[in-house]
Each structure stands twice: as C-alpha cells, then as structure tokens.
Biotite code that builds the C-alpha atoms (Angstrom):
import biotite.structure as struc

atoms = struc.array([
    struc.Atom([-79.295, 28.218, -161.780], chain_id="A", res_id=1, res_name="MET", atom_name="CA", element="C"),
    struc.Atom([-77.230, 30.896, -160.318], chain_id="A", res_id=2, res_name="ASN", atom_name="CA", element="C"),
    struc.Atom([-77.859, 34.870, -161.873], chain_id="A", res_id=3, res_name="GLN", atom_name="CA", element="C"),
    struc.Atom([-74.423, 34.698, -163.431], chain_id="A", res_id=4, res_name="LYS", atom_name="CA", element="C"),
    struc.Atom([-74.739, 31.737, -165.396], chain_id="A", res_id=5, res_name="ASN", atom_name="CA", element="C"),
    struc.Atom([-77.974, 33.332, -167.021], chain_id="A", res_id=6, res_name="VAL", atom_name="CA", element="C"),
    struc.Atom([-76.597, 36.588, -167.736], chain_id="A", res_id=7, res_name="LEU", atom_name="CA", element="C"),
    struc.Atom([-73.158, 34.277, -169.418], chain_id="A", res_id=8, res_name="ASP", atom_name="CA", element="C"),
    struc.Atom([-75.943, 32.815, -171.521], chain_id="A", res_id=9, res_name="ASN", atom_name="CA", element="C"),
    struc.Atom([-76.590, 35.642, -173.771], chain_id="A", res_id=10, res_name="TYR", atom_name="CA", element="C"),
    struc.Atom([-73.258, 35.997, -174.372], chain_id="A", res_id=11, res_name="ILE", atom_name="CA", element="C"),
    struc.Atom([-73.518, 34.809, -178.021], chain_id="A", res_id=12, res_name="THR", atom_name="CA", element="C"),
    struc.Atom([-75.932, 37.597, -178.820], chain_id="A", res_id=13, res_name="ALA", atom_name="CA", element="C"),
    struc.Atom([-72.551, 39.875, -178.065], chain_id="A", res_id=14, res_name="TYR", atom_name="CA", element="C"),
    struc.Atom([-70.415, 38.862, -181.269], chain_id="A", res_id=15, res_name="ASN", atom_name="CA", element="C"),
    struc.Atom([-70.467, 39.467, -185.098], chain_id="A", res_id=16, res_name="GLU", atom_name="CA", element="C"),
    struc.Atom([-72.386, 36.339, -185.665], chain_id="A", res_id=17, res_name="ASN", atom_name="CA", element="C"),
    struc.Atom([-75.548, 37.233, -184.040], chain_id="A", res_id=18, res_name="PHE", atom_name="CA", element="C"),
    struc.Atom([-77.915, 37.947, -186.432], chain_id="A", res_id=19, res_name="GLN", atom_name="CA", element="C"),
    struc.Atom([-78.630, 41.855, -185.644], chain_id="A", res_id=20, res_name="PHE", atom_name="CA", element="C"),
    struc.Atom([-74.723, 42.874, -185.558], chain_id="A", res_id=21, res_name="SER", atom_name="CA", element="C"),
    struc.Atom([-76.003, 44.954, -188.826], chain_id="A", res_id=22, res_name="PHE", atom_name="CA", element="C"),
    struc.Atom([-77.997, 47.241, -186.355], chain_id="A", res_id=23, res_name="ASP", atom_name="CA", element="C"),
    struc.Atom([-75.335, 46.825, -182.977], chain_id="A", res_id=24, res_name="ASN", atom_name="CA", element="C"),
    struc.Atom([-72.837, 47.582, -185.202], chain_id="A", res_id=25, res_name="ASN", atom_name="CA", element="C"),
    struc.Atom([-74.220, 51.275, -186.737], chain_id="A", res_id=26, res_name="ILE", atom_name="CA", element="C"),
    struc.Atom([-75.694, 52.038, -183.079], chain_id="A", res_id=27, res_name="ILE", atom_name="CA", element="C"),
    struc.Atom([-73.231, 51.142, -180.569], chain_id="A", res_id=28, res_name="LEU", atom_name="CA", element="C"),
    struc.Atom([-70.453, 52.841, -182.572], chain_id="A", res_id=29, res_name="LYS", atom_name="CA", element="C"),
    struc.Atom([-72.325, 56.056, -183.159], chain_id="A", res_id=30, res_name="TRP", atom_name="CA", element="C"),
    struc.Atom([-73.610, 57.140, -180.086], chain_id="A", res_id=31, res_name="TYR", atom_name="CA", element="C"),
    struc.Atom([-70.190, 57.009, -178.000], chain_id="A", res_id=32, res_name="PRO", atom_name="CA", element="C"),
    struc.Atom([-68.896, 59.318, -180.650], chain_id="A", res_id=33, res_name="ARG", atom_name="CA", element="C"),
    struc.Atom([-71.731, 61.373, -180.074], chain_id="A", res_id=34, res_name="ARG", atom_name="CA", element="C"),
    struc.Atom([-71.519, 61.763, -176.569], chain_id="A", res_id=35, res_name="ILE", atom_name="CA", element="C"),
    struc.Atom([-67.401, 62.144, -176.541], chain_id="A", res_id=36, res_name="MET", atom_name="CA", element="C"),
    struc.Atom([-68.534, 65.174, -179.010], chain_id="A", res_id=37, res_name="ASP", atom_name="CA", element="C"),
    struc.Atom([-70.906, 66.425, -176.147], chain_id="A", res_id=38, res_name="LEU", atom_name="CA", element="C"),
    struc.Atom([-68.361, 66.414, -173.573], chain_id="A", res_id=39, res_name="THR", atom_name="CA", element="C"),
    struc.Atom([-64.603, 66.638, -173.445], chain_id="A", res_id=40, res_name="ASN", atom_name="CA", element="C"),
    struc.Atom([-61.409, 64.365, -172.518], chain_id="A", res_id=41, res_name="LYS", atom_name="CA", element="C"),
    struc.Atom([-61.084, 65.946, -169.163], chain_id="A", res_id=42, res_name="TYR", atom_name="CA", element="C"),
    struc.Atom([-63.969, 64.507, -167.538], chain_id="A", res_id=43, res_name="LEU", atom_name="CA", element="C"),
    struc.Atom([-64.531, 60.981, -165.551], chain_id="A", res_id=44, res_name="THR", atom_name="CA", element="C"),
    struc.Atom([-66.972, 58.409, -166.613], chain_id="A", res_id=45, res_name="MET", atom_name="CA", element="C"),
    struc.Atom([-68.498, 55.282, -164.875], chain_id="A", res_id=46, res_name="LEU", atom_name="CA", element="C"),
    struc.Atom([-70.238, 53.018, -167.385], chain_id="A", res_id=47, res_name="GLU", atom_name="CA", element="C"),
    struc.Atom([-72.879, 50.438, -166.490], chain_id="A", res_id=48, res_name="LEU", atom_name="CA", element="C"),
    struc.Atom([-72.143, 46.982, -168.886], chain_id="A", res_id=49, res_name="GLY", atom_name="CA", element="C"),
    struc.Atom([-68.999, 46.143, -170.852], chain_id="A", res_id=50, res_name="VAL", atom_name="CA", element="C"),
    struc.Atom([-71.644, 44.228, -173.532], chain_id="A", res_id=51, res_name="GLY", atom_name="CA", element="C"),
    struc.Atom([-70.498, 44.322, -176.911], chain_id="A", res_id=52, res_name="HIS", atom_name="CA", element="C"),
    struc.Atom([-67.253, 45.997, -175.567], chain_id="A", res_id=53, res_name="GLY", atom_name="CA", element="C"),
    struc.Atom([-67.431, 48.607, -178.520], chain_id="A", res_id=54, res_name="TYR", atom_name="CA", element="C"),
    struc.Atom([-67.917, 51.849, -176.167], chain_id="A", res_id=55, res_name="THR", atom_name="CA", element="C"),
    struc.Atom([-65.776, 50.507, -173.148], chain_id="A", res_id=56, res_name="SER", atom_name="CA", element="C"),
    struc.Atom([-62.922, 50.819, -175.552], chain_id="A", res_id=57, res_name="ASP", atom_name="CA", element="C"),
    struc.Atom([-63.431, 54.108, -177.347], chain_id="A", res_id=58, res_name="MET", atom_name="CA", element="C"),
    struc.Atom([-64.171, 55.984, -173.603], chain_id="A", res_id=59, res_name="PHE", atom_name="CA", element="C"),
    struc.Atom([-61.170, 54.377, -172.011], chain_id="A", res_id=60, res_name="SER", atom_name="CA", element="C"),
    struc.Atom([-59.234, 55.782, -174.526], chain_id="A", res_id=61, res_name="ASN", atom_name="CA", element="C"),
    struc.Atom([-60.701, 59.202, -174.639], chain_id="A", res_id=62, res_name="PHE", atom_name="CA", element="C"),
    struc.Atom([-61.631, 60.056, -171.196], chain_id="A", res_id=63, res_name="TYR", atom_name="CA", element="C"),
    struc.Atom([-59.278, 61.022, -168.396], chain_id="A", res_id=64, res_name="SER", atom_name="CA", element="C"),
    struc.Atom([-60.614, 58.229, -166.066], chain_id="A", res_id=65, res_name="GLU", atom_name="CA", element="C"),
    struc.Atom([-62.765, 55.759, -166.894], chain_id="A", res_id=66, res_name="TYR", atom_name="CA", element="C"),
    struc.Atom([-64.420, 52.539, -164.762], chain_id="A", res_id=67, res_name="VAL", atom_name="CA", element="C"),
    struc.Atom([-67.010, 49.742, -166.189], chain_id="A", res_id=68, res_name="VAL", atom_name="CA", element="C"),
    struc.Atom([-68.408, 47.016, -164.240], chain_id="A", res_id=69, res_name="MET", atom_name="CA", element="C"),
    struc.Atom([-70.624, 44.016, -165.559], chain_id="A", res_id=70, res_name="ASP", atom_name="CA", element="C"),
    struc.Atom([-72.048, 41.295, -163.696], chain_id="A", res_id=71, res_name="ALA", atom_name="CA", element="C"),
    struc.Atom([-71.254, 38.667, -166.270], chain_id="A", res_id=72, res_name="SER", atom_name="CA", element="C"),
    struc.Atom([-67.962, 36.951, -166.132], chain_id="A", res_id=73, res_name="PRO", atom_name="CA", element="C"),
    struc.Atom([-68.218, 35.963, -169.774], chain_id="A", res_id=74, res_name="ALA", atom_name="CA", element="C"),
    struc.Atom([-68.563, 39.210, -171.258], chain_id="A", res_id=75, res_name="VAL", atom_name="CA", element="C"),
    struc.Atom([-65.582, 40.768, -169.245], chain_id="A", res_id=76, res_name="LEU", atom_name="CA", element="C"),
    struc.Atom([-63.644, 37.953, -170.068], chain_id="A", res_id=77, res_name="GLU", atom_name="CA", element="C"),
    struc.Atom([-64.705, 38.612, -173.596], chain_id="A", res_id=78, res_name="GLN", atom_name="CA", element="C"),
    struc.Atom([-63.679, 42.182, -173.493], chain_id="A", res_id=79, res_name="PHE", atom_name="CA", element="C"),
    struc.Atom([-60.344, 41.412, -172.283], chain_id="A", res_id=80, res_name="LYS", atom_name="CA", element="C"),
    struc.Atom([-59.542, 39.242, -174.807], chain_id="A", res_id=81, res_name="ARG", atom_name="CA", element="C"),
    struc.Atom([-60.582, 41.615, -177.508], chain_id="A", res_id=82, res_name="GLN", atom_name="CA", element="C"),
    struc.Atom([-59.355, 44.658, -176.007], chain_id="A", res_id=83, res_name="TYR", atom_name="CA", element="C"),
    struc.Atom([-55.842, 43.807, -173.969], chain_id="A", res_id=84, res_name="PRO", atom_name="CA", element="C"),
    struc.Atom([-54.806, 47.013, -174.671], chain_id="A", res_id=85, res_name="ASN", atom_name="CA", element="C"),
    struc.Atom([-57.921, 49.016, -172.962], chain_id="A", res_id=86, res_name="SER", atom_name="CA", element="C"),
    struc.Atom([-56.920, 50.863, -170.154], chain_id="A", res_id=87, res_name="PRO", atom_name="CA", element="C"),
    struc.Atom([-60.330, 50.610, -168.928], chain_id="A", res_id=88, res_name="ALA", atom_name="CA", element="C"),
    struc.Atom([-60.409, 49.855, -165.097], chain_id="A", res_id=89, res_name="LYS", atom_name="CA", element="C"),
    struc.Atom([-63.020, 47.034, -164.957], chain_id="A", res_id=90, res_name="VAL", atom_name="CA", element="C"),
    struc.Atom([-65.332, 45.581, -161.999], chain_id="A", res_id=91, res_name="TYR", atom_name="CA", element="C"),
    struc.Atom([-67.404, 42.893, -161.519], chain_id="A", res_id=92, res_name="GLU", atom_name="CA", element="C"),
    struc.Atom([-70.472, 43.409, -160.040], chain_id="A", res_id=93, res_name="SER", atom_name="CA", element="C"),
    struc.Atom([-74.140, 43.488, -160.321], chain_id="A", res_id=94, res_name="TYR", atom_name="CA", element="C"),
    struc.Atom([-75.297, 47.091, -161.232], chain_id="A", res_id=95, res_name="PHE", atom_name="CA", element="C"),
    struc.Atom([-77.458, 47.707, -158.131], chain_id="A", res_id=96, res_name="GLU", atom_name="CA", element="C"),
    struc.Atom([-74.955, 46.361, -155.409], chain_id="A", res_id=97, res_name="GLU", atom_name="CA", element="C"),
    struc.Atom([-71.950, 48.238, -156.588], chain_id="A", res_id=98, res_name="TYR", atom_name="CA", element="C"),
    struc.Atom([-70.205, 50.434, -154.072], chain_id="A", res_id=99, res_name="ARG", atom_name="CA", element="C"),
    struc.Atom([-67.310, 53.233, -155.025], chain_id="A", res_id=100, res_name="ASP", atom_name="CA", element="C"),
    struc.Atom([-66.253, 56.035, -152.747], chain_id="A", res_id=101, res_name="ASN", atom_name="CA", element="C"),
    struc.Atom([-65.874, 58.514, -156.247], chain_id="A", res_id=102, res_name="GLN", atom_name="CA", element="C"),
    struc.Atom([-68.019, 60.588, -158.158], chain_id="A", res_id=103, res_name="LYS", atom_name="CA", element="C"),
    struc.Atom([-67.950, 61.054, -161.837], chain_id="A", res_id=104, res_name="TYR", atom_name="CA", element="C"),
    struc.Atom([-68.424, 63.503, -164.448], chain_id="A", res_id=105, res_name="ASP", atom_name="CA", element="C"),
    struc.Atom([-70.567, 61.336, -165.930], chain_id="A", res_id=106, res_name="ILE", atom_name="CA", element="C"),
    struc.Atom([-72.828, 58.496, -165.946], chain_id="A", res_id=107, res_name="VAL", atom_name="CA", element="C"),
    struc.Atom([-73.237, 56.401, -168.730], chain_id="A", res_id=108, res_name="MET", atom_name="CA", element="C"),
    struc.Atom([-76.182, 53.803, -168.788], chain_id="A", res_id=109, res_name="MET", atom_name="CA", element="C"),
    struc.Atom([-76.125, 52.505, -172.401], chain_id="A", res_id=110, res_name="GLY", atom_name="CA", element="C"),
    struc.Atom([-78.673, 50.022, -173.294], chain_id="A", res_id=111, res_name="PHE", atom_name="CA", element="C"),
    struc.Atom([-78.886, 48.495, -169.461], chain_id="A", res_id=112, res_name="ILE", atom_name="CA", element="C"),
    struc.Atom([-82.173, 49.935, -168.604], chain_id="A", res_id=113, res_name="LEU", atom_name="CA", element="C"),
    struc.Atom([-84.274, 47.456, -170.337], chain_id="A", res_id=114, res_name="GLU", atom_name="CA", element="C"),
    struc.Atom([-82.528, 44.661, -168.989], chain_id="A", res_id=115, res_name="HIS", atom_name="CA", element="C"),
    struc.Atom([-82.347, 44.990, -165.547], chain_id="A", res_id=116, res_name="VAL", atom_name="CA", element="C"),
    struc.Atom([-85.373, 43.787, -163.383], chain_id="A", res_id=117, res_name="ASP", atom_name="CA", element="C"),
    struc.Atom([-86.518, 47.804, -161.749], chain_id="A", res_id=118, res_name="ASP", atom_name="CA", element="C"),
    struc.Atom([-84.881, 50.358, -163.823], chain_id="A", res_id=119, res_name="PRO", atom_name="CA", element="C"),
    struc.Atom([-86.132, 52.697, -160.854], chain_id="A", res_id=120, res_name="ALA", atom_name="CA", element="C"),
    struc.Atom([-83.877, 51.288, -158.662], chain_id="A", res_id=121, res_name="LYS", atom_name="CA", element="C"),
    struc.Atom([-80.792, 51.362, -160.680], chain_id="A", res_id=122, res_name="VAL", atom_name="CA", element="C"),
    struc.Atom([-81.320, 54.969, -161.420], chain_id="A", res_id=123, res_name="LEU", atom_name="CA", element="C"),
    struc.Atom([-81.483, 56.034, -157.993], chain_id="A", res_id=124, res_name="ASN", atom_name="CA", element="C"),
    struc.Atom([-78.538, 53.727, -156.671], chain_id="A", res_id=125, res_name="HIS", atom_name="CA", element="C"),
    struc.Atom([-76.314, 56.065, -159.123], chain_id="A", res_id=126, res_name="PHE", atom_name="CA", element="C"),
    struc.Atom([-77.492, 59.034, -158.120], chain_id="A", res_id=127, res_name="LYS", atom_name="CA", element="C"),
    struc.Atom([-74.730, 59.279, -155.585], chain_id="A", res_id=128, res_name="GLN", atom_name="CA", element="C"),
    struc.Atom([-71.775, 58.708, -158.439], chain_id="A", res_id=129, res_name="PHE", atom_name="CA", element="C"),
    struc.Atom([-72.723, 61.736, -160.165], chain_id="A", res_id=130, res_name="LEU", atom_name="CA", element="C"),
    struc.Atom([-70.902, 64.901, -159.026], chain_id="A", res_id=131, res_name="LYS", atom_name="CA", element="C"),
    struc.Atom([-72.985, 67.750, -158.464], chain_id="A", res_id=132, res_name="LYS", atom_name="CA", element="C"),
    struc.Atom([-73.097, 69.128, -162.041], chain_id="A", res_id=133, res_name="ASP", atom_name="CA", element="C"),
    struc.Atom([-72.800, 65.759, -163.572], chain_id="A", res_id=134, res_name="GLY", atom_name="CA", element="C"),
    struc.Atom([-74.445, 63.973, -166.207], chain_id="A", res_id=135, res_name="ARG", atom_name="CA", element="C"),
    struc.Atom([-76.515, 61.003, -167.194], chain_id="A", res_id=136, res_name="LEU", atom_name="CA", element="C"),
    struc.Atom([-76.721, 59.608, -170.159], chain_id="A", res_id=137, res_name="PHE", atom_name="CA", element="C"),
    struc.Atom([-78.992, 56.979, -170.917], chain_id="A", res_id=138, res_name="VAL", atom_name="CA", element="C"),
    struc.Atom([-79.248, 54.996, -174.559], chain_id="A", res_id=139, res_name="ALA", atom_name="CA", element="C"),
    struc.Atom([-81.940, 52.611, -174.715], chain_id="A", res_id=140, res_name="VAL", atom_name="CA", element="C"),
    struc.Atom([-84.451, 50.570, -177.639], chain_id="A", res_id=141, res_name="PRO", atom_name="CA", element="C"),
    struc.Atom([-86.915, 52.245, -179.017], chain_id="A", res_id=142, res_name="ASN", atom_name="CA", element="C"),
    struc.Atom([-90.667, 50.592, -179.630], chain_id="A", res_id=143, res_name="ALA", atom_name="CA", element="C"),
    struc.Atom([-91.950, 53.594, -181.285], chain_id="A", res_id=144, res_name="ALA", atom_name="CA", element="C"),
    struc.Atom([-89.207, 53.377, -184.507], chain_id="A", res_id=145, res_name="SER", atom_name="CA", element="C"),
    struc.Atom([-90.158, 54.212, -187.375], chain_id="A", res_id=146, res_name="LEU", atom_name="CA", element="C"),
    struc.Atom([-89.385, 50.643, -188.814], chain_id="A", res_id=147, res_name="HIS", atom_name="CA", element="C"),
    struc.Atom([-91.570, 49.458, -185.902], chain_id="A", res_id=148, res_name="ARG", atom_name="CA", element="C"),
    struc.Atom([-94.297, 51.567, -187.046], chain_id="A", res_id=149, res_name="ARG", atom_name="CA", element="C"),
    struc.Atom([-94.304, 50.992, -190.364], chain_id="A", res_id=150, res_name="ILE", atom_name="CA", element="C"),
    struc.Atom([-94.627, 46.906, -189.282], chain_id="A", res_id=151, res_name="GLY", atom_name="CA", element="C"),
    struc.Atom([-97.088, 47.640, -186.922], chain_id="A", res_id=152, res_name="ASN", atom_name="CA", element="C"),
    struc.Atom([-98.903, 49.568, -190.090], chain_id="A", res_id=153, res_name="LYS", atom_name="CA", element="C"),
    struc.Atom([-98.141, 46.848, -192.514], chain_id="A", res_id=154, res_name="ALA", atom_name="CA", element="C"),
    struc.Atom([-99.683, 43.795, -190.052], chain_id="A", res_id=155, res_name="GLY", atom_name="CA", element="C"),
    struc.Atom([-96.592, 42.304, -189.363], chain_id="A", res_id=156, res_name="VAL", atom_name="CA", element="C"),
    struc.Atom([-96.532, 43.248, -185.976], chain_id="A", res_id=157, res_name="LEU", atom_name="CA", element="C"),
    struc.Atom([-99.404, 43.561, -183.611], chain_id="A", res_id=158, res_name="ASP", atom_name="CA", element="C"),
    struc.Atom([-98.238, 46.213, -180.902], chain_id="A", res_id=159, res_name="ASN", atom_name="CA", element="C"),
    struc.Atom([-94.916, 48.274, -181.460], chain_id="A", res_id=160, res_name="ILE", atom_name="CA", element="C"),
    struc.Atom([-94.139, 47.437, -176.982], chain_id="A", res_id=161, res_name="MET", atom_name="CA", element="C"),
    struc.Atom([-94.015, 43.644, -178.354], chain_id="A", res_id=162, res_name="GLU", atom_name="CA", element="C"),
    struc.Atom([-90.281, 42.249, -178.169], chain_id="A", res_id=163, res_name="LEU", atom_name="CA", element="C"),
    struc.Atom([-88.767, 41.519, -181.412], chain_id="A", res_id=164, res_name="GLY", atom_name="CA", element="C"),
    struc.Atom([-86.528, 38.412, -181.785], chain_id="A", res_id=165, res_name="LYS", atom_name="CA", element="C"),
    struc.Atom([-83.264, 40.004, -181.604], chain_id="A", res_id=166, res_name="GLY", atom_name="CA", element="C"),
    struc.Atom([-84.972, 41.689, -178.049], chain_id="A", res_id=167, res_name="ASP", atom_name="CA", element="C"),
    struc.Atom([-85.471, 38.181, -176.366], chain_id="A", res_id=168, res_name="ILE", atom_name="CA", element="C"),
    struc.Atom([-81.829, 37.224, -177.765], chain_id="A", res_id=169, res_name="GLU", atom_name="CA", element="C"),
    struc.Atom([-80.637, 40.236, -176.054], chain_id="A", res_id=170, res_name="LEU", atom_name="CA", element="C"),
    struc.Atom([-82.231, 39.678, -172.867], chain_id="A", res_id=171, res_name="GLY", atom_name="CA", element="C"),
    struc.Atom([-84.609, 42.816, -173.358], chain_id="A", res_id=172, res_name="HIS", atom_name="CA", element="C"),
    struc.Atom([-87.267, 42.414, -170.985], chain_id="A", res_id=173, res_name="ARG", atom_name="CA", element="C"),
    struc.Atom([-88.918, 46.152, -172.094], chain_id="A", res_id=174, res_name="ARG", atom_name="CA", element="C"),
    struc.Atom([-88.966, 48.407, -174.622], chain_id="A", res_id=175, res_name="LEU", atom_name="CA", element="C"),
    struc.Atom([-89.312, 52.453, -174.626], chain_id="A", res_id=176, res_name="TYR", atom_name="CA", element="C"),
    struc.Atom([-90.586, 54.842, -175.958], chain_id="A", res_id=177, res_name="THR", atom_name="CA", element="C"),
    struc.Atom([-89.874, 59.290, -175.927], chain_id="A", res_id=178, res_name="VAL", atom_name="CA", element="C"),
    struc.Atom([-92.641, 59.552, -173.289], chain_id="A", res_id=179, res_name="GLU", atom_name="CA", element="C"),
    struc.Atom([-91.860, 56.380, -171.124], chain_id="A", res_id=180, res_name="THR", atom_name="CA", element="C"),
    struc.Atom([-87.910, 57.101, -170.701], chain_id="A", res_id=181, res_name="LEU", atom_name="CA", element="C"),
    struc.Atom([-88.879, 60.535, -169.792], chain_id="A", res_id=182, res_name="SER", atom_name="CA", element="C"),
    struc.Atom([-91.348, 59.769, -167.523], chain_id="A", res_id=183, res_name="LYS", atom_name="CA", element="C"),
    struc.Atom([-88.933, 57.078, -165.535], chain_id="A", res_id=184, res_name="GLU", atom_name="CA", element="C"),
    struc.Atom([-86.066, 59.820, -165.467], chain_id="A", res_id=185, res_name="LEU", atom_name="CA", element="C"),
    struc.Atom([-88.035, 62.104, -164.165], chain_id="A", res_id=186, res_name="ILE", atom_name="CA", element="C"),
    struc.Atom([-90.067, 60.266, -161.632], chain_id="A", res_id=187, res_name="ASP", atom_name="CA", element="C"),
    struc.Atom([-86.836, 59.278, -160.191], chain_id="A", res_id=188, res_name="CYS", atom_name="CA", element="C"),
    struc.Atom([-85.744, 63.292, -159.787], chain_id="A", res_id=189, res_name="GLY", atom_name="CA", element="C"),
    struc.Atom([-83.978, 63.811, -162.691], chain_id="A", res_id=190, res_name="TYR", atom_name="CA", element="C"),
    struc.Atom([-84.356, 66.608, -165.108], chain_id="A", res_id=191, res_name="THR", atom_name="CA", element="C"),
    struc.Atom([-84.053, 66.005, -168.829], chain_id="A", res_id=192, res_name="VAL", atom_name="CA", element="C"),
    struc.Atom([-81.822, 68.206, -170.749], chain_id="A", res_id=193, res_name="VAL", atom_name="CA", element="C"),
    struc.Atom([-81.718, 66.666, -174.250], chain_id="A", res_id=194, res_name="ARG", atom_name="CA", element="C"),
    struc.Atom([-83.492, 64.005, -176.048], chain_id="A", res_id=195, res_name="LYS", atom_name="CA", element="C"),
    struc.Atom([-82.250, 62.593, -179.438], chain_id="A", res_id=196, res_name="GLU", atom_name="CA", element="C"),
    struc.Atom([-82.563, 59.793, -181.569], chain_id="A", res_id=197, res_name="GLY", atom_name="CA", element="C"),
    struc.Atom([-79.578, 56.932, -182.820], chain_id="A", res_id=198, res_name="ILE", atom_name="CA", element="C"),
    struc.Atom([-79.823, 55.890, -186.411], chain_id="A", res_id=199, res_name="PHE", atom_name="CA", element="C"),
    struc.Atom([-83.503, 56.794, -188.201], chain_id="A", res_id=200, res_name="LEU", atom_name="CA", element="C"),
    struc.Atom([-83.949, 53.427, -189.417], chain_id="A", res_id=201, res_name="LYS", atom_name="CA", element="C"),
    struc.Atom([-87.090, 53.030, -191.950], chain_id="A", res_id=202, res_name="PRO", atom_name="CA", element="C"),
    struc.Atom([-87.111, 49.149, -192.579], chain_id="A", res_id=203, res_name="PHE", atom_name="CA", element="C"),
    struc.Atom([-86.090, 45.727, -191.439], chain_id="A", res_id=204, res_name="THR", atom_name="CA", element="C"),
    struc.Atom([-82.582, 44.693, -190.474], chain_id="A", res_id=205, res_name="THR", atom_name="CA", element="C"),
    struc.Atom([-83.064, 42.269, -193.407], chain_id="A", res_id=206, res_name="ASN", atom_name="CA", element="C"),
    struc.Atom([-83.846, 44.911, -195.669], chain_id="A", res_id=207, res_name="GLN", atom_name="CA", element="C"),
    struc.Atom([-81.600, 47.361, -194.866], chain_id="A", res_id=208, res_name="MET", atom_name="CA", element="C"),
    struc.Atom([-78.492, 44.609, -195.176], chain_id="A", res_id=209, res_name="VAL", atom_name="CA", element="C"),
    struc.Atom([-80.224, 43.898, -199.001], chain_id="A", res_id=210, res_name="SER", atom_name="CA", element="C"),
    struc.Atom([-79.824, 47.618, -199.788], chain_id="A", res_id=211, res_name="LEU", atom_name="CA", element="C"),
    struc.Atom([-75.934, 47.304, -199.262], chain_id="A", res_id=212, res_name="ASN", atom_name="CA", element="C"),
    struc.Atom([-75.881, 51.384, -198.514], chain_id="A", res_id=213, res_name="LEU", atom_name="CA", element="C"),
    struc.Atom([-72.796, 53.327, -198.325], chain_id="A", res_id=214, res_name="PRO", atom_name="CA", element="C"),
    struc.Atom([-71.365, 54.052, -195.247], chain_id="A", res_id=215, res_name="GLU", atom_name="CA", element="C"),
    struc.Atom([-72.297, 58.033, -195.868], chain_id="A", res_id=216, res_name="ASN", atom_name="CA", element="C"),
    struc.Atom([-75.802, 57.105, -195.960], chain_id="A", res_id=217, res_name="ILE", atom_name="CA", element="C"),
    struc.Atom([-75.930, 54.895, -192.935], chain_id="A", res_id=218, res_name="LEU", atom_name="CA", element="C"),
    struc.Atom([-74.294, 57.703, -191.238], chain_id="A", res_id=219, res_name="ALA", atom_name="CA", element="C"),
    struc.Atom([-76.727, 60.345, -192.428], chain_id="A", res_id=220, res_name="GLY", atom_name="CA", element="C"),
    struc.Atom([-79.595, 58.185, -190.994], chain_id="A", res_id=221, res_name="MET", atom_name="CA", element="C"),
    struc.Atom([-77.660, 58.415, -187.795], chain_id="A", res_id=222, res_name="CYS", atom_name="CA", element="C"),
    struc.Atom([-77.725, 61.997, -187.766], chain_id="A", res_id=223, res_name="ARG", atom_name="CA", element="C"),
    struc.Atom([-81.077, 62.329, -188.502], chain_id="A", res_id=224, res_name="MET", atom_name="CA", element="C"),
    struc.Atom([-81.721, 61.151, -185.616], chain_id="A", res_id=225, res_name="GLY", atom_name="CA", element="C"),
    struc.Atom([-80.243, 63.183, -183.762], chain_id="A", res_id=226, res_name="ILE", atom_name="CA", element="C"),
    struc.Atom([-83.600, 65.710, -184.507], chain_id="A", res_id=227, res_name="GLU", atom_name="CA", element="C"),
    struc.Atom([-85.855, 62.686, -184.743], chain_id="A", res_id=228, res_name="TYR", atom_name="CA", element="C"),
    struc.Atom([-85.452, 60.906, -181.373], chain_id="A", res_id=229, res_name="PRO", atom_name="CA", element="C"),
    struc.Atom([-89.564, 59.623, -181.829], chain_id="A", res_id=230, res_name="GLU", atom_name="CA", element="C"),
    struc.Atom([-88.830, 57.556, -184.842], chain_id="A", res_id=231, res_name="LEU", atom_name="CA", element="C"),
    struc.Atom([-85.390, 56.610, -184.386], chain_id="A", res_id=232, res_name="SER", atom_name="CA", element="C"),
    struc.Atom([-84.313, 53.000, -183.768], chain_id="A", res_id=233, res_name="ALA", atom_name="CA", element="C"),
    struc.Atom([-82.833, 53.816, -180.009], chain_id="A", res_id=234, res_name="SER", atom_name="CA", element="C"),
    struc.Atom([-83.367, 56.512, -177.800], chain_id="A", res_id=235, res_name="LEU", atom_name="CA", element="C"),
    struc.Atom([-80.203, 58.997, -176.131], chain_id="A", res_id=236, res_name="LEU", atom_name="CA", element="C"),
    struc.Atom([-81.506, 61.177, -173.255], chain_id="A", res_id=237, res_name="PHE", atom_name="CA", element="C"),
    struc.Atom([-78.746, 63.124, -171.157], chain_id="A", res_id=238, res_name="GLU", atom_name="CA", element="C"),
    struc.Atom([-80.272, 64.054, -167.711], chain_id="A", res_id=239, res_name="ALA", atom_name="CA", element="C"),
    struc.Atom([-79.323, 65.814, -164.579], chain_id="A", res_id=240, res_name="ARG", atom_name="CA", element="C"),
    struc.Atom([-80.028, 65.979, -160.968], chain_id="A", res_id=241, res_name="LEU", atom_name="CA", element="C"),
])
C-alpha cells in the first residue's frame, strides 16, 4: 500500500460522524478566527494540510492570497465537494516535497507536526517560504491538558503522553507540551513570540457533550485557553526566523 493510500485511510476521522467531532468543531473553528484577529486580510498565507476543510475555507476567504497543499487525494476531493466555491489554490504534495518560488507573510501548520515522520524536517523545509518578517503559526494537541492531567490523577490515564483513541484514529504519531513544542521550534532556528492555548477543556469529550453547555460557555473556555496554554486541549504558537 503506498503512502497516499495510507493517508486516505484516515478520511473517516475528517467528517461529522467522527466520535470526537465535538472537540474538532470547537478547536478547528476557534483558532483560525484567532489567527485572523492577530493578522490582517492583506497578507498572503501558505497552509500545510486541508484536514477537515474548516481552516482552508475561512483563510481562503480572508487573505489576499491563500495556498494549501495536502498529500491525500481523498481529503482534497472531500474539500472540493464541501467547499466548491472556495478561492483556495489547492495542490497535491507531500509537505517535505513541496516546491514554490513564492514567499509568504504567514506559514500555517495547523495540527500537522503530530502527524509527520520528522517534524524538524518539515519545520526546516518551510523556512524558505517565509518572508523576512514572516510569521509561522503552529497548532498541536497538548498532552498535558487539564482533562488529561485529571485523567492521570484519577487513574484512567497511565501516562499523559500516551496517544488516546481519537489520536490513533486521526493518525497522530505524537503529542506535545508547551516545553516540547518550544524546544522543537527553537532547535530548528525559530524564535517563539507567542504561546497560547486552544480550548481549556476540563472533562472528557463524552462528559462535555453530556453537559450540553451553551455556546457562550464554550467560547469562554476557548478565550481562557489564550491565558493558560499549559492546561488547554491544544497549543497555538507563533514563531519567527
């Protein structure tokens, strides 16, 4: 089985029937809005990975130019079906093999580094596509989130760094903490200028769903994550060269 087929096997985790779509809908709709609040529409963006398509649709309708690449034909086809009017420039390519003569104001790696064989290789490869004053945004799952810490103390999670069921279904190879993501970026020659969290989630997905919390409370949990990255479900870092 070739690598494209392997990538296509994870397509079921990128639709609304996925068991953890509750978390995905909150996180994946929050952080692109946060990044757009921190930037402006006149900039250009290069994004790695289409994934669920939320960010590609939002970013492509916001920035003056938006380019995204993904190595999964199934994921790309799903995006085109779901967002037929998106102005995104979409390319099929492995991240490590992507070639482009252009430099961008923003390079976006949203929930990418936990999937790839060699995160440092990807981080180093995309330096060439950043403008001199360009900004790299990285989002990854946080192994040390509050709900995972509670699970560990409760005896239901032996090691906070172990992959959960949702991680495995999504094809994650690793999780991060504030410390490990910082080190990885610094070791690759980046300067970390912003550390935020995404979604301060206190309980498991099933427990959160059962609470039937209103939208304003869920939004408040996302805003709290900005101040407490070490406890949030995911991390959002900004780095520069």
